[in-house]
FITOR-774400 format. One record per residue: residue in one letter; x, y, z of N, C-alpha, C in turn. Coordinates in Angstrom, 1 decimal, decimal comma. Layout:
! FITOR-774400
+--------+--------+--------+--------+--------+--------+--------+--------+--------+--------+
: residu :    n_x :    n_y :    n_z :   ca_x :   ca_y :   ca_z :    c_x :    c_y :    c_z :
+--------+--------+--------+--------+--------+--------+--------+--------+--------+--------+
:      a :      X :      Y :      Z :      X :      Y :      Z :      X :      Y :      Z :
...
+--------+--------+--------+--------+--------+--------+--------+--------+--------+--------+
This chain:
! FITOR-774400
+--------+--------+--------+--------+--------+--------+--------+--------+--------+--------+
: residu :    n_x :    n_y :    n_z :   ca_x :   ca_y :   ca_z :    c_x :    c_y :    c_z :
+--------+--------+--------+--------+--------+--------+--------+--------+--------+--------+
:      m :    0,8 :   -1,2 :    0,0 :    0,1 :    0,0 :    0,0 :    1,0 :    1,2 :    0,0 :
:      p :    0,7 :    2,3 :   -0,9 :    1,3 :    3,4 :   -0,9 :    1,4 :    4,2 :    0,3 :
:      l :    2,5 :    4,9 :    0,8 :    2,7 :    5,5 :    2,0 :    1,7 :    6,5 :    2,2 :
:      k :    1,4 :    7,3 :    1,2 :    0,5 :    8,3 :    1,3 :   -1,0 :    7,8 :    1,6 :
:      k :   -1,3 :    6,8 :    1,2 :   -2,6 :    6,2 :    1,5 :   -2,7 :    5,8 :    2,9 :
:      v :   -1,6 :    5,2 :    3,4 :   -1,5 :    4,9 :    4,8 :   -1,6 :    6,0 :    5,6 :
:      l :   -1,0 :    7,2 :    5,3 :   -1,0 :    8,3 :    6,0 :   -2,5 :    9,0 :    6,1 :
:      l :   -3,1 :    8,9 :    4,9 :   -4,4 :    9,4 :    4,9 :   -5,5 :    8,6 :    5,7 :
:      l :   -5,1 :    7,2 :    5,7 :   -6,1 :    6,3 :    6,6 :   -6,0 :    6,6 :    8,0 :
:      g :   -4,5 :    6,9 :    8,4 :   -4,2 :    7,2 :    9,7 :   -4,7 :    8,6 :   10,3 :
:      y :   -4,7 :    9,4 :    9,1 :   -5,4 :   10,8 :    9,5 :   -6,8 :   10,7 :    9,8 :
:      c :   -7,5 :    9,9 :    9,0 :   -9,0 :    9,8 :    9,2 :   -9,3 :    9,1 :   10,4 :
:      l :   -8,4 :    8,1 :   10,8 :   -8,6 :    7,4 :   12,1 :   -8,5 :    8,2 :   13,2 :
:      l :   -7,5 :    9,1 :   13,1 :   -7,2 :   10,0 :   14,5 :   -8,2 :   11,0 :   14,4 :
:      m :   -8,8 :   11,6 :   13,3 :   -9,9 :   12,6 :   13,4 :  -11,2 :   11,9 :   13,9 :
:      a :  -11,5 :   10,6 :   13,6 :  -12,6 :   10,0 :   14,0 :  -12,5 :    9,9 :   15,6 :
:      i :  -11,3 :    9,5 :   16,0 :  -11,1 :    9,2 :   17,5 :  -11,2 :   10,6 :   18,1 :
:      a :  -10,8 :   11,5 :   17,7 :  -10,8 :   13,0 :   18,3 :  -12,2 :   13,4 :   18,3 :
:      a :  -13,2 :   13,0 :   17,3 :  -14,4 :   13,5 :   17,2 :  -15,3 :   12,8 :   18,2 :
:      v :  -15,0 :   11,4 :   18,5 :  -15,9 :   10,5 :   19,3 :  -15,4 :   10,6 :   20,9 :
:      y :  -14,0 :   10,6 :   21,1 :  -13,5 :   10,6 :   22,4 :  -13,2 :   12,1 :   22,8 :
:      v :  -13,9 :   12,8 :   23,4 :  -13,8 :   14,3 :   23,5 :  -13,4 :   14,7 :   25,0 :
:      p :  -12,8 :   15,9 :   25,1 :  -12,7 :   16,4 :   26,5 :  -13,8 :   17,0 :   27,2 :
:      w :  -14,1 :   16,8 :   28,4 :  -15,2 :   17,5 :   29,0 :  -14,9 :   18,5 :   30,2 :
:      k :  -15,6 :   19,5 :   30,3 :  -15,4 :   20,4 :   31,4 :  -16,7 :   20,8 :   32,2 :
:      i :  -16,4 :   21,4 :   33,3 :  -17,5 :   21,9 :   34,2 :  -17,3 :   23,5 :   34,4 :
:      d :  -18,3 :   24,2 :   34,1 :  -18,3 :   25,7 :   34,4 :  -18,7 :   25,9 :   35,8 :
:      y :  -17,9 :   26,2 :   36,8 :  -18,1 :   26,4 :   38,1 :  -18,2 :   28,0 :   38,4 :
:      q :  -19,3 :   28,3 :   39,0 :  -19,5 :   29,8 :   39,3 :  -19,9 :   30,0 :   40,8 :
:      t :  -19,4 :   31,0 :   41,3 :  -19,8 :   31,5 :   42,5 :  -20,1 :   33,0 :   42,5 :
:      d :  -20,3 :   33,8 :   43,6 :  -20,7 :   35,1 :   43,6 :  -19,3 :   36,0 :   43,2 :
:      r :  -18,2 :   35,4 :   43,5 :  -17,0 :   36,2 :   43,2 :  -16,2 :   36,0 :   42,0 :
:      y :  -16,3 :   34,7 :   41,6 :  -15,7 :   34,3 :   40,5 :  -16,3 :   33,1 :   39,7 :
:      s :  -15,7 :   32,8 :   38,4 :  -16,0 :   31,6 :   37,8 :  -14,9 :   31,0 :   37,3 :
:      t :  -15,0 :   29,7 :   37,1 :  -13,9 :   28,9 :   36,4 :  -14,2 :   27,7 :   35,7 :
:      e :  -13,4 :   27,1 :   34,9 :  -13,7 :   25,7 :   34,3 :  -12,9 :   24,7 :   35,0 :
:      l :  -13,5 :   23,6 :   35,1 :  -12,8 :   22,4 :   35,7 :  -12,8 :   21,3 :   34,7 :
:      d :  -11,5 :   20,9 :   34,5 :  -11,6 :   19,8 :   33,5 :  -12,0 :   18,5 :   34,2 :
:      r :  -12,7 :   17,7 :   33,3 :  -13,3 :   16,4 :   33,8 :  -12,8 :   15,4 :   33,0 :
:      g :  -11,7 :   15,5 :   32,3 :  -11,1 :   14,3 :   31,5 :  -11,7 :   14,1 :   30,3 :
:      y :  -11,6 :   13,0 :   29,8 :  -12,1 :   12,6 :   28,3 :  -13,1 :   11,3 :   28,5 :
:      a :  -14,1 :   11,5 :   27,7 :  -15,0 :   10,4 :   27,6 :  -15,7 :   10,5 :   26,3 :
:      f :  -16,3 :    9,3 :   25,8 :  -17,2 :    9,4 :   24,7 :  -18,2 :   10,4 :   24,7 :
:      f :  -18,4 :   11,1 :   23,6 :  -19,3 :   12,2 :   23,7 :  -20,8 :   11,7 :   23,9 :
:      w :  -21,3 :   10,6 :   23,8 :  -22,7 :   10,1 :   24,1 :  -22,7 :    9,8 :   25,7 :
:      s :  -21,5 :    9,8 :   26,4 :  -21,4 :    9,3 :   27,7 :  -20,6 :   10,3 :   28,6 :
:      p :  -21,2 :   11,5 :   29,0 :  -20,3 :   12,4 :   29,9 :  -20,1 :   11,9 :   31,2 :
:      p :  -18,8 :   12,2 :   31,7 :  -18,5 :   11,7 :   33,1 :  -19,4 :   12,0 :   34,0 :
:      i :  -20,0 :   13,1 :   34,2 :  -21,0 :   13,5 :   35,0 :  -22,1 :   14,4 :   34,2 :
:      p :  -23,4 :   14,2 :   34,7 :  -24,3 :   14,9 :   33,9 :  -24,2 :   16,5 :   33,6 :
:      a :  -23,6 :   17,2 :   34,6 :  -23,3 :   18,6 :   34,4 :  -22,2 :   19,0 :   33,6 :
:      a :  -21,4 :   17,9 :   33,1 :  -20,3 :   18,3 :   32,2 :  -20,7 :   18,6 :   30,8 :
:      t :  -19,9 :   19,5 :   30,1 :  -20,1 :   19,9 :   28,6 :  -18,8 :   19,6 :   27,9 :
:      i :  -19,0 :   19,4 :   26,6 :  -17,8 :   19,2 :   25,9 :  -16,9 :   20,5 :   25,8 :
:      d :  -15,6 :   20,4 :   25,9 :  -14,7 :   21,6 :   25,7 :  -14,4 :   21,6 :   24,4 :
:      y :  -15,2 :   22,5 :   23,7 :  -15,1 :   22,6 :   22,3 :  -13,8 :   23,4 :   21,8 :
:      g :  -13,2 :   24,0 :   22,7 :  -12,0 :   24,8 :   22,4 :  -10,6 :   23,7 :   22,3 :
:      k :  -10,7 :   22,6 :   23,1 :   -9,8 :   21,7 :   23,1 :  -10,0 :   20,6 :   21,8 :
:      v :  -11,2 :   20,4 :   21,4 :  -11,6 :   19,6 :   20,3 :  -11,1 :   20,3 :   19,0 :
:      l :  -11,3 :   21,5 :   19,1 :  -10,9 :   22,3 :   17,8 :   -9,3 :   22,3 :   17,7 :
:      l :   -8,7 :   22,5 :   18,8 :   -7,2 :   22,5 :   18,8 :   -6,7 :   21,1 :   18,5 :
:      e :   -7,4 :   20,0 :   18,9 :   -7,0 :   18,7 :   18,4 :   -7,2 :   18,5 :   17,0 :
:      f :   -8,2 :   19,0 :   16,3 :   -8,3 :   19,0 :   14,9 :   -7,4 :   19,7 :   14,2 :
:      v :   -7,1 :   21,0 :   14,6 :   -6,1 :   21,8 :   14,0 :   -4,6 :   21,0 :   14,1 :
:      a :   -4,4 :   20,4 :   15,2 :   -3,1 :   19,8 :   15,4 :   -2,8 :   18,6 :   14,5 :
:      i :   -3,9 :   17,9 :   14,5 :   -3,9 :   16,6 :   13,6 :   -3,7 :   17,0 :   12,2 :
:      t :   -4,5 :   17,9 :   11,8 :   -4,4 :   18,3 :   10,4 :   -3,2 :   19,0 :   10,0 :
:      a :   -2,7 :   19,7 :   10,9 :   -1,3 :   20,4 :   10,6 :   -0,3 :   19,4 :   10,5 :
:      i :   -0,2 :   18,4 :   11,3 :    0,9 :   17,4 :   11,3 :    0,6 :   16,5 :   10,2 :
:      g :   -0,7 :   16,1 :    9,9 :   -0,7 :   15,1 :    8,7 :   -0,6 :   16,0 :    7,4 :
:      g :   -0,8 :   17,2 :    7,3 :   -0,6 :   18,0 :    6,1 :    1,0 :   18,1 :    5,8 :
:      v :    1,7 :   18,4 :    6,8 :    3,1 :   18,5 :    6,8 :    3,8 :   17,3 :    6,3 :
:      l :    3,3 :   16,1 :    7,0 :    3,8 :   14,8 :    6,5 :    3,4 :   14,4 :    5,1 :
:      f :    2,3 :   14,9 :    4,7 :    1,7 :   14,6 :    3,3 :    2,5 :   15,3 :    2,4 :
:      v :    2,9 :   16,5 :    2,6 :    3,7 :   17,4 :    1,8 :    5,1 :   16,7 :    1,6 :
:      l :    5,6 :   16,4 :    2,8 :    7,1 :   15,9 :    2,8 :    7,4 :   14,6 :    2,2 :
:      l :    6,3 :   13,7 :    2,2 :    6,6 :   12,4 :    1,6 :    6,7 :   12,6 :    0,1 :
:      k :    7,6 :   11,8 :   -0,5 :    7,8 :   11,8 :   -1,8 :    6,7 :   11,1 :   -2,5 :
:      s :    6,4 :   11,4 :   -3,8 :    5,4 :   10,6 :   -4,4 :    6,0 :    9,1 :   -4,7 :
:      d :    4,9 :    8,2 :   -4,3 :    5,1 :    6,9 :   -4,3 :    4,5 :    6,3 :   -5,5 :
:      n :    5,4 :    5,9 :   -6,5 :    4,7 :    5,4 :   -7,8 :    4,5 :    4,0 :   -7,8 :
:      s :    4,7 :    3,2 :   -6,7 :    4,5 :    1,7 :   -6,7 :    3,1 :    1,4 :   -6,4 :
+--------+--------+--------+--------+--------+--------+--------+--------+--------+--------+
């Protein structure tokens, strides 16, 4: 199998994992301040606790990082004629 196809398959697999197994957070507020507490990773259909929400900023960062690394590797790989 050509190396670029393996890279593309790995890219798609990593993006699917990043879309399904997401980071969660809790927005905690008092009278004086508010903060976000990380609750770890879990499948998007099964939050770690009912009050948790998906941390979309981290999900977007994961997508950008996977795409950037995959794009650089794709460009750096020489054409495989076999």
